[in-house]
C-alpha positions, 0 to 999 in steps of 0.5 A: 500500500502506498502511504500518503500523509499531507503536509504538516507544519510543526515547531518544538524545542529540544535540548539542542534548541528550537526547531521548525519542521515541515513533514510530508509523505507522498507515495511512501516517500518521506520528505522533511524540511527542518530549521534548527536554532543550533548553528551546527547540528550533527546528522544524528541530531537532525535525524533524531528530530525527524524520526521523532516527528515521523514516529506517530503518523507511521505508527498510527498507519501501521496500527490501522493496517495491523503491520510494522512499518519502518522509517528509513532516512537516507539523505540530508540536504542543506538547502542553503549550501546544497551540500548533501550527506548520506545518513548512516544506518549506524550511529557513532555512539562510540567516540573511538576504539578505546582500549579495554572495550569488548565491542570494537566499533571499527572491527572488520565486519566483512567476515562475520562468524555468527555465534550460534552457541551464544544465540542459543542462550535466550537472553542474548538474542533478546538483548540484541533485539532491544539494542536495535530498537533503541536505535530505531526509536530515539524517544525510547532509547533509554527504556530499550537500553535498560531492557537490554541490560535487564535481560542480561541481568536475568541471566545472572539471577541465582536460579536457586532463589527464583522466589527470593525478593533479593535475587535481582540484586544478587543477579545485578551484583553477579553481572557487575562482577562478571562483566566489570561494570559499576552498579552506579552505571546501572543505577544511572541508566535505570533512573533515566529510563524511568524518567523517560518512561513517564514522559519527563525527558521529552525536552531535556534529552539530547544526543549526548545522553543517548550516546552515553546510554547506547555506549553503556548498553552496547558494551554490556551486551558485547561483553555478555556475548564474549562471556558466553563464548568463554572469551578472556576478560582480563583486559576489560576496563571497568565501565563507569558511565553516568548517562545523565551528567 
């Protein structure tokens, strides 16, 4: 089915400043014209605004058609300079390949070996799915990152104490010990996810906060995958990331 959405004008404010947006969908082709108060916004900041603006009409059309639609952004054009940038499918949330990280953002991905044995542990593929959703839906990044970490923690919950109210605390302690993560990092992500879940971060969230949440969650899940495969952990540096600074 070809999707048609008439021209809509809107304006708003984010942590990066005020913006105006014109959105239109013609034959399933989405066009957004965005004017941002911030003088030098990044591609990530621009795409975040457009994804958030397009999310509601796209989700509503998917709801009516009992389907799952996806917004694909491929090109950003500066209408003053005519300069064009391709919008990457990846997000640069790792500043660099720092020593002591399990996940290498610059690794060679041309010859990937899928860790099927690790994938047989149900928490691992579930956490991977949550991470991809954290990228797709900027407004829900913090909740999905928290869900990914939660499902990893569940793997470390003591199986002998399923009805024990303290099992989650003990599982979290075991996760932090095995994957070298501070509990403060987990608490920071949990607090931000709780605020986001209740709609309190709409105006204060920004790319830097999302970057820290994504980096933390991505590294925890990467370490979990390495842990399941029996990889050495001696070189991992302790993760101590405050999402909201």
